[in-house]
C-alpha positions as CSV (number, residue, x, y, z in Angstrom):
1,X,0.0,0.1,-0.3
2,X,1.0,3.4,-0.8
3,X,-0.3,6.7,1.2
4,X,-1.2,8.6,-1.8
5,X,-4.4,10.4,-1.5
6,X,-7.6,9.3,-3.3
7,X,-9.1,11.8,-5.3
8,X,-12.9,11.4,-5.3
9,X,-15.2,13.1,-7.9
10,X,-18.8,12.7,-6.9
11,X,-20.1,13.0,-10.3
12,X,-23.6,14.0,-11.1
13,X,-25.4,16.5,-8.9
14,X,-28.5,14.2,-8.7
15,X,-27.1,10.7,-8.0
16,X,-26.9,8.5,-5.2
17,X,-23.3,8.9,-4.8
18,X,-23.1,10.8,-1.5
19,X,-25.5,8.2,0.2
20,X,-23.2,5.5,-0.9
21,X,-20.1,7.4,0.0
22,X,-21.3,8.1,3.8
23,X,-22.4,4.5,4.0
24,X,-19.2,3.3,2.9
25,X,-17.1,5.5,5.4
26,X,-19.3,4.2,8.3
27,X,-18.9,0.5,7.2
28,X,-15.4,0.3,6.3
29,X,-11.8,1.5,7.7
30,X,-9.9,3.5,4.8
31,X,-6.1,4.7,5.7
32,X,-5.7,6.7,2.5
33,X,-6.5,10.5,2.6
34,X,-9.7,11.1,0.7
35,X,-10.2,14.3,-1.3
36,X,-13.6,15.2,-2.5
37,X,-13.7,17.6,-5.7
38,X,-17.1,18.9,-5.5
39,X,-19.3,21.9,-4.6
40,X,-19.3,22.7,-1.1
41,X,-23.2,23.6,-0.8
42,X,-24.2,20.4,-2.5
43,X,-21.7,18.4,0.0
44,X,-23.1,20.1,3.0
45,X,-26.9,19.6,2.1
46,X,-26.1,16.1,1.6
47,X,-24.2,15.9,4.8
48,X,-27.2,17.1,6.8
49,X,-29.8,15.0,4.7
50,X,-27.8,11.8,5.7
51,X,-26.6,13.0,9.1
52,X,-22.8,12.4,8.5
53,X,-20.8,13.2,11.4
54,X,-17.2,13.1,10.4
55,X,-15.2,16.4,10.1
56,X,-14.1,17.4,6.5
57,X,-11.4,19.8,5.9
58,X,-11.4,22.4,2.9
59,X,-7.9,22.7,0.7
60,X,-7.0,25.0,-1.6
61,X,-6.3,23.4,-4.7
62,X,-3.5,26.1,-5.9
63,X,-1.4,25.6,-2.9
64,X,-2.1,22.1,-1.8
65,X,0.8,19.7,-0.8
66,X,1.0,16.2,0.4
67,X,2.7,17.4,3.6
68,X,-0.5,19.2,4.6
69,X,-2.4,15.7,4.0
70,X,-3.0,13.2,6.9
71,X,-4.1,9.6,6.5
72,X,-7.6,8.8,7.7
73,X,-8.8,12.3,6.9
74,X,-11.4,13.7,4.5
75,X,-10.8,16.9,2.6
76,X,-12.6,19.1,0.1
77,X,-11.6,21.0,-2.7
78,X,-14.7,23.3,-3.5
79,X,-15.8,23.8,-7.0
80,X,-18.2,26.7,-7.8
81,X,-21.8,25.3,-8.7
82,X,-22.1,26.0,-12.3
83,X,-24.4,24.8,-14.8
84,X,-24.6,21.0,-15.1
85,X,-21.9,20.4,-17.9
86,X,-19.6,23.0,-16.8
87,X,-19.6,21.8,-13.2
88,X,-18.8,18.2,-13.9
89,X,-16.2,19.2,-16.3
90,X,-14.5,21.5,-14.0
91,X,-14.3,18.8,-11.4
92,X,-12.7,16.4,-13.7
93,X,-10.3,19.3,-14.8
94,X,-9.1,20.0,-11.2
95,X,-8.4,16.3,-10.7
96,X,-6.5,15.8,-14.0
97,X,-4.4,18.7,-13.2
98,X,-3.5,17.2,-9.6
99,X,-2.9,13.8,-11.5
100,X,-0.7,15.4,-14.1
101,X,1.5,17.1,-11.5
102,X,1.9,13.9,-9.8
103,X,0.1,14.6,-6.7
104,X,-1.3,11.4,-6.4
105,X,-1.9,8.2,-8.5
106,X,-5.4,7.3,-7.6
107,X,-8.9,8.5,-8.3
108,X,-12.5,7.4,-8.0
109,X,-15.2,9.2,-10.1
110,X,-19.1,8.8,-8.9
111,X,-21.6,7.9,-11.7
112,X,-21.7,9.9,-14.7
113,X,-24.8,10.5,-16.9
114,X,-22.5,10.2,-20.4
115,X,-25.4,11.7,-22.5
116,X,-25.4,14.8,-20.4
117,X,-21.7,15.3,-19.3
118,X,-19.8,13.8,-22.4
119,X,-22.3,15.5,-25.0
120,X,-21.8,12.2,-27.3
121,X,-18.2,13.4,-27.9
122,X,-17.0,10.1,-26.2
123,X,-18.5,6.5,-26.1
124,X,-18.1,6.7,-22.1
125,X,-16.0,7.9,-19.2
126,X,-13.4,5.3,-19.9
127,X,-12.7,6.9,-23.5
128,X,-13.1,10.3,-22.0
129,X,-10.3,10.0,-19.4
130,X,-8.0,7.9,-21.6
131,X,-8.1,10.9,-24.3
132,X,-7.4,13.4,-21.7
133,X,-4.1,11.6,-21.0
134,X,-3.4,11.0,-24.7
135,X,-3.7,7.2,-23.8
136,X,-4.8,5.3,-27.1
137,X,-4.0,1.9,-25.6
138,X,-6.4,1.3,-22.5
139,X,-9.1,-1.3,-21.6
140,X,-12.1,-1.3,-19.2
141,X,-11.8,-3.9,-16.6
142,X,-15.0,-4.9,-14.4
143,X,-13.0,-6.4,-11.4
144,X,-13.9,-9.1,-9.0
145,X,-11.5,-11.0,-7.1
146,X,-13.2,-14.2,-8.3
147,X,-13.7,-13.3,-11.7
148,X,-13.1,-10.2,-14.0
149,X,-14.2,-9.4,-17.5
150,X,-12.9,-7.1,-20.1
151,X,-14.9,-6.1,-23.2
152,X,-12.6,-5.5,-26.4
153,X,-15.1,-3.0,-27.5
154,X,-16.6,-0.8,-25.0
155,X,-19.7,1.6,-25.2
156,X,-19.9,1.0,-29.0
157,X,-23.5,0.3,-30.9
158,X,-24.0,-3.2,-31.8
159,X,-24.3,-2.3,-35.7
160,X,-20.8,-1.0,-35.2
161,X,-18.7,-3.7,-33.5
162,X,-17.7,-6.1,-36.4
163,X,-16.0,-3.0,-37.7
164,X,-13.7,-2.9,-34.7
165,X,-12.7,-6.5,-34.1
166,X,-9.2,-7.0,-35.5
167,X,-6.2,-8.5,-34.3
168,X,-4.3,-5.3,-33.0
169,X,-7.2,-4.3,-30.7
170,X,-7.7,-7.8,-29.4
171,X,-4.0,-8.4,-28.7
172,X,-3.8,-4.9,-26.9
173,X,-6.5,-6.1,-24.5
174,X,-5.0,-9.3,-23.5
175,X,-1.7,-7.9,-23.0
176,X,-2.8,-4.8,-20.9
177,X,-5.0,-7.1,-18.8
178,X,-2.0,-9.5,-18.3
179,X,0.2,-6.6,-17.6
180,X,-2.1,-5.1,-14.9
181,X,-2.8,-8.4,-12.9
182,X,1.2,-9.1,-13.0
183,X,2.0,-5.3,-11.9
184,X,-0.7,-4.6,-9.3
185,X,-2.2,-8.0,-8.2
186,X,1.2,-10.0,-8.2
187,X,0.3,-12.9,-10.6
188,X,-0.3,-14.2,-14.2
189,X,-4.1,-14.3,-14.9
190,X,-5.9,-17.3,-16.6
191,X,-7.4,-15.4,-19.5
192,X,-10.4,-16.9,-21.6
193,X,-11.3,-15.2,-24.6
194,X,-14.9,-15.4,-26.0
195,X,-15.6,-15.4,-30.0
196,X,-17.7,-13.0,-31.5
197,X,-20.3,-15.2,-33.0
198,X,-22.9,-17.7,-31.4
199,X,-21.1,-20.9,-30.7
200,X,-17.9,-19.4,-32.3
201,X,-19.4,-20.4,-35.9
202,X,-20.7,-18.3,-38.8
203,X,-22.5,-19.6,-42.1
204,X,-20.8,-16.7,-43.9
205,X,-17.3,-17.4,-45.8
206,X,-15.5,-15.0,-43.4
207,X,-15.4,-16.0,-39.7
208,X,-14.1,-13.5,-37.5
209,X,-13.4,-16.3,-34.8
210,X,-11.4,-18.4,-37.3
211,X,-9.6,-15.4,-39.0
212,X,-8.9,-13.1,-36.3
213,X,-9.7,-14.4,-32.8
214,X,-8.2,-17.8,-32.8
215,X,-4.9,-16.6,-34.7
216,X,-4.3,-13.5,-32.3
217,X,-4.9,-15.8,-29.1
218,X,-2.5,-18.5,-30.5
219,X,0.3,-15.7,-31.2
220,X,0.3,-14.8,-27.4
221,X,0.2,-18.1,-25.9
222,X,4.0,-18.6,-25.5
223,X,4.0,-15.6,-23.1
224,X,0.6,-15.4,-21.8
225,X,-1.9,-17.8,-20.3
226,X,-4.5,-17.1,-22.6
227,X,-7.0,-19.5,-24.4
228,X,-10.0,-19.4,-26.5
229,X,-12.1,-18.6,-28.4
230,X,-14.8,-20.0,-26.4
231,X,-18.6,-19.8,-27.0
232,X,-20.1,-17.0,-24.9
233,X,-23.2,-18.7,-23.9
234,X,-21.3,-21.5,-22.0
235,X,-18.0,-19.8,-20.7
236,X,-19.7,-18.5,-17.8
237,X,-21.1,-21.9,-16.5
238,X,-19.5,-22.6,-13.2
239,X,-17.5,-25.4,-14.2
240,X,-16.0,-23.3,-17.1
241,X,-15.6,-19.8,-15.4
242,X,-13.6,-21.0,-12.4
243,X,-10.8,-22.0,-15.0
244,X,-10.2,-18.4,-15.6
245,X,-9.4,-15.1,-13.6
246,X,-10.5,-12.9,-16.3
247,X,-12.6,-13.4,-19.5
248,X,-12.2,-11.1,-22.5
249,X,-15.3,-10.7,-24.8
250,X,-15.9,-9.1,-28.0
251,X,-18.3,-6.6,-26.8
252,X,-19.6,-4.8,-23.6
253,X,-23.3,-6.9,-23.0
254,X,-21.3,-9.8,-23.9
255,X,-19.6,-10.0,-20.5
256,X,-21.1,-7.2,-18.6
257,X,-24.3,-9.1,-18.7
258,X,-23.0,-12.2,-17.1
259,X,-20.7,-10.5,-14.5
260,X,-23.5,-8.3,-13.3
261,X,-25.9,-11.3,-13.0
262,X,-23.1,-13.2,-10.8
263,X,-21.8,-10.6,-8.6
264,X,-24.3,-7.7,-8.8
265,X,-22.8,-4.7,-7.1
266,X,-19.8,-6.7,-5.9
267,X,-17.5,-5.5,-8.6
268,X,-15.7,-2.4,-9.8
269,X,-14.6,-0.6,-13.0
270,X,-10.8,-0.1,-13.4
271,X,-9.3,1.6,-16.4
272,X,-6.5,0.0,-17.3
273,X,-3.5,1.6,-19.2
274,X,-3.3,5.0,-17.7
275,X,-0.5,6.4,-15.7
276,X,-2.5,6.2,-12.6
277,X,-5.6,3.9,-11.3
278,X,-8.8,5.3,-12.2
279,X,-11.6,3.2,-10.5
280,X,-15.5,3.6,-10.3
281,X,-18.4,1.9,-9.0
282,X,-19.9,-0.3,-11.4
283,X,-23.2,1.6,-11.7
284,X,-24.8,4.5,-12.8
285,X,-26.2,7.6,-11.1
286,X,-29.8,6.1,-10.4
287,X,-31.5,9.1,-10.0
288,X,-34.8,7.6,-9.0
289,X,-33.2,6.3,-5.7
290,X,-31.9,9.6,-4.8
291,X,-32.7,10.7,-1.2
292,X,-34.4,7.2,-0.4
293,X,-31.4,6.0,1.7
294,X,-31.8,2.3,0.0
295,X,-29.1,2.2,-2.4
296,X,-26.3,-0.5,-1.9
297,X,-22.8,0.6,-1.3
298,X,-20.8,-2.4,-1.9
299,X,-19.3,-1.6,-5.1
300,X,-18.0,1.8,-3.8
301,X,-16.6,-0.1,-0.7
302,X,-14.5,-2.2,-3.0
303,X,-13.4,0.7,-4.9
304,X,-12.0,2.6,-1.8
305,X,-10.5,-0.8,-0.5
306,X,-8.9,-1.6,-3.6
307,X,-7.0,1.7,-4.0
308,X,-6.3,1.8,-0.2
309,X,-4.6,-1.4,-0.2
310,X,-3.0,-1.4,-3.9
């Protein structure tokens, strides 16, 4: 574990983030300093609503130093409450500036409404953050200690998926996932890769599974423990999935549907390939649940614990 602070962007002004954050602090012990980057008025309204007791100390982003930061403390960098898009963007800008200066290497962002905040300029927050750091090689890992998944294509419409399935992209994802496990978790993962088509078969003359997926896997097997392609409709069966630490699929719902069915909120979203660790709870803003005090904090607890111990 390093003692670097964890930057936290709560995300949408109308979301369940503060509820699950306050619950998480009560339910787990985090040693790393936590720095919230958000509007002070919004924060204190939520503190009053949920009767949160812990002190939060204000920081000035322009003169912040690690010497002033103490473990087991929560801090606030105040962000003026502007209109929705500008406010969320400003929170990210402040966090990105601190990351680029090397102040820390850990960040959590709360649920983001992609349509509102990203204005259709990016497929998702994973792509937005990677672009902001000029990182073209990245991967989205939905992590659970028993089984994780990674889609080759992320938030891409189904109609465009086949155009993006190629040897280079599949190879990049496998290598990035393998390197993450070796570097941060200390072991070489057992990686299974799904095919693109049902049962890894196609009635067409050209089969992506035969011509793209299989050769890519074979080219890496001398240095990476990777197997496949496997049919996506059976690889998640109990006796099959226990053979792997990570399952890499060709598209988002092919692997995220099964992992959320298996673990529900007990998983976190990690962006791999960045010069820092970006983690987020594996769920959205859930605006319908705001203020009801019924939201499950387990994913945020897992995110905080992961960065605290890494």
